[in-house]
N, C-alpha and C positions, 0 to 999 in steps of 0.2 A: 400775211404780213402786209402792212400798209405804211407808206411814208408820204408826207405832204410837205410842200414848200409853199410858203406864203410870200409873195413878192408885191411890193408897192410900186406902182408906176403911174405917173400922172394922177396922183391922188386916188387911184383905184387899186384895191387889193385883188390880186389874182392868186388862185390856188392851183398848183400843179400836183397831180397825184398819179399813182400807178394803176388805179382802177376806178371805175365809175361808182360814185357814192350818191345814191338818190337823195339822201337827207340834205346834202349840201345844195343840190339843185332845187329842192323844194323850198329852201330858204332863200332862193334867188342869189346864190353865190355862184359866180361864174367859175366853172371848172374846166381847165385846159388839159390836153394830153401832155404827159411829161415829155419835155424836149429831149432829143437824143444828146448824149454826152460822150459819144464815142470819140476818142482822140484820133481815130482813123479818118474822121470827117474834117478834122481841123488841119489845114495845110501848114500852119505855123508850127505845129509839133515837129515837123521835119527840121525847121530852122533851129528850134530849141535843142533838138538832139545834136545837130551839128555844132552848136555853140558849146554844149556840155562836153562833147568829145574834144573840141579844141581847148577848152579850159583844162580838161584833165591832162592833155599832152603838155600844156604850158606850165602847169603847177605853180600858179602865182604864190608868192610867199606872204602876202598880206592883203588886206581888203582893198587898199588903194590900187595895188597892181591888178587885182581881180577886176575892179571896176574899169580901169583903163583898158585892160585887155578885152573885156566884154564889149566895151564901146567900139574899139577898133575892129573887132571881129564882126560886130553887128553892121558896121558901115560897109563891110565887104559884100553884103547881100545886095545884089542888083535888082532892079525893077523887073528885068526879064526873068530872073530866077524865081521871084515871087509870083510873077504872072504864070510861069510854067506850073508851079505848084497849084495855083488856083484853077488852072485848066484841067487838072486831074480830078477835080471835084466830082463830075458825073461818074467816073470810074470808081472813085472811092465810095460814093453813095450806093452804086450797084453792088459793090463787093460787100458792104456792110449789110445790105438787105439780104443778099444771098447767104451770108454767114449768120443771119437772124440775130444781128447785134454782136456776134462773136468777133474774135480777132481776124484781121485780114493781113495781107502782105504790106499794107500801107502803115 
């Protein structure tokens, strides 16, 4: 099975794929390794989970209430909280590598 993604950046097309395809390189198409998409590597996923939990507890009755509540909750995130999440990146990366891309505690 193969899957490719073509992305345009700075007027250059890049192809990400899950395995090496010689025909593309012979045609001088730059092929890059598929970037990791593990949510375990993205510290903001913790903040999204906390926001979802808070929304579930609040149970807003309409879209306006939901939007207002989300904005208020998001403002509660401190710079130090975000910094602490970012500081965990090396541990997250090590855990994802050890799990060979599988689930981790993060």
